[in-house]
N, C-alpha and C positions, 0 to 999 in steps of 0.2 A: 504494500500500500504506500502511495506517495504521501509524504508529510506535507503539511500546509506550506504553500509557497510564499506566504507572507513574511516569513522570518528568514529568508535567504538560506533555506536548508536544502535546496535541490542541487544535486550534482549535475554536470552537463548532460549526462545520460538521462537522468530523470526529467530534466527540463525538456530535452529533445522529445522524449516519449510523451510528456504531458502536452506538448505543443503539436505533436503529430509530425515531427520532422526528424531527420537524422542528425546525429552528433556533428557530422561534417558540415551540414547545413548551418548549424549554430556557429561553428567556427568560421565558416565562410562569411556569415553576416557580421561576425566580430571583425574579421579582416577588412570588410567593406565599411566598417564603422556604423553599421545599422543597429548593432546591439553592443551595449557596454560589456567589457570584459572585467568582471570583478577581481579585486585583489585576492590572492590566495591566502587562506588562513589555515594553518596546520597542514600545508601542502596541498590543499584542495580549494578550488574555486566554488563558491556557493551562490546559487541563483534564487531569485524570489519572484513574487507576483508581478512586479514591474517588468521583469525580463519576459515572463510568460505572456503578459498582455502585449508587449511590444512584438514578440514573435507572432502572436495572433493577428495583430494589425498588419504586419508584413505579409503574412499569408493571404489575408482578406484583400489587401490592396493588389497583390499579384493576381488573385483570382478574378478581379474585375478589370484586369488589363494594364495595370501600372507596371512599368519596368522597375528594376531595383534602383536605378538612378532617380527615377521619379519618386519612388518610395523614400529614398534618402532626402529628397527635397521636401516632401510632405512632412517627414519626421522633423526636419529642421524648422519648418514653418510652425509645426505644433509646439515645438520647444519655445519658439518666439511668440506664439499665439497670434500669428498673422493669418487670420481667416480669409481675408480678401484674396490673397495670392493663392491659398489652398483652393478656394472656390473657383478661381480662374483656371487653375490646373485641372480641376475636376471637369469643368466645362470643356476644356480642350480635349480631354480624354473622351468625353461623350461624343464630340464631333468626330474624333478619330474612329471610335467604335461604330458610329452611324455610317461613316464612309466605308468601313470594312464590311458592314452588313449589306450596304448597297452593292458593293462589288461581288459579294457572295451571292446575292439575289440575281445579279446579271449572269454569273457563272451557272447557277441552277437553271435559269431560263434557257440558256444556250444548251445545256445538257438535256432539258426537257424536249426542246425542239429536235435534237439529234435522236432521242429515243422515239419520238413520234415518227420521224422520217424512217428510222430503222424498222419500226413496226409495220409501216406501209410499203416497204420495199419488197421486191420479189426475191426468192431464194437464189436465183442465178445472178443477182446484182451484187456489186461490192457493198460491204457494210459501211454506212455513212459514218458511224462512230469510229471505225478503224481508219477510214479515209481521212477523217478530220485530224487524226493523230499523225498522219503522214504529211500533212500540209505544213 
């Protein structure tokens, strides 16, 4: 059973497990300065609730499309409490996601057209899907 994380009692392994990431991910985030590396006490580094919450934020931000560089910027803005810039970054990310969705919609429409053409073609005719890939 994992001890409460509020008292900085978690080892790096327990922190990683509680956050649902690997130990190497925790270390990578520390190297990227996304996550503080606590000072060692008695030869061990101990992590707490703040570390767990920060890892959770990083995971959630990545899940909605933010890169680690953007996560770092958001974290620094949170530390400075600059909501205006954080809101602007989120709006930019929305536009980026909407652009990608539009592109994926165009790709899906093109594939639908190819599937329709393929379904109406004769057996002796070349497959339009394969021919499209040769172009």
